[in-house]
C-alpha positions as CSV (number, residue, x, y, z in Angstrom):
1,M,116.9,100.4,104.6
2,K,114.9,100.4,101.6
3,K,112.6,97.7,100.5
4,L,110.7,97.2,97.3
5,Y,107.2,96.8,97.9
6,R,104.0,97.0,94.9
7,S,102.9,100.1,95.1
8,R,99.0,100.7,96.4
9,Q,98.8,104.4,95.3
10,N,100.8,104.2,91.5
11,R,99.1,101.4,90.5
12,I,97.2,100.6,87.4
13,I,97.1,96.5,87.0
14,A,99.2,95.0,90.2
15,G,101.7,98.3,91.0
16,V,104.6,96.9,89.8
17,C,106.1,99.3,88.1
18,G,105.0,101.8,91.0
19,G,106.7,99.8,93.2
20,I,109.7,100.1,91.4
21,A,109.2,104.2,91.0
22,E,109.1,104.4,94.3
23,Y,112.4,102.1,95.5
24,L,114.1,104.1,93.1
25,D,112.5,107.4,94.1
26,V,111.6,108.3,90.0
27,D,108.3,109.0,88.7
28,P,106.1,106.1,87.9
29,T,105.7,107.0,84.3
30,V,109.1,107.1,83.8
31,V,109.4,103.3,85.0
32,R,106.5,102.7,82.7
33,L,108.1,104.0,79.8
34,I,111.2,102.1,80.2
35,Y,109.1,98.9,80.7
36,L,107.1,99.6,77.6
37,F,110.5,100.2,75.7
38,L,112.1,97.3,76.7
39,G,108.9,95.3,76.5
40,L,108.5,96.0,72.7
41,T,112.1,95.7,71.8
42,S,112.9,92.3,73.2
43,L,110.3,89.3,73.8
44,V,106.9,90.9,74.6
45,V,106.2,87.7,76.1
46,G,109.2,87.7,78.3
47,A,108.2,91.1,79.6
48,V,104.4,90.2,80.4
49,V,105.8,86.9,82.1
50,F,108.0,89.1,84.1
51,Y,105.6,91.5,85.1
52,I,103.2,88.4,86.4
53,V,106.2,86.6,88.2
54,A,106.9,90.2,90.2
55,A,103.4,90.6,91.1
56,L,103.2,87.4,92.4
57,I,106.6,87.6,94.2
58,I,106.8,91.3,95.5
59,P,104.6,92.2,98.6
60,Q,102.3,94.5,98.9
């Protein structure tokens, strides 16, 4: 069974996008670009809050 963790190798800030990429078996750059696109097309404040909450909730 796979578990979601923040990445220790593929991290830029807190490793959230890298951890999601490792969980989904995709390139971390793809996850970061999707997150950036969704953050820019929706409320940027919501994207920042989501990242902070995910960094606090997802274990390392």
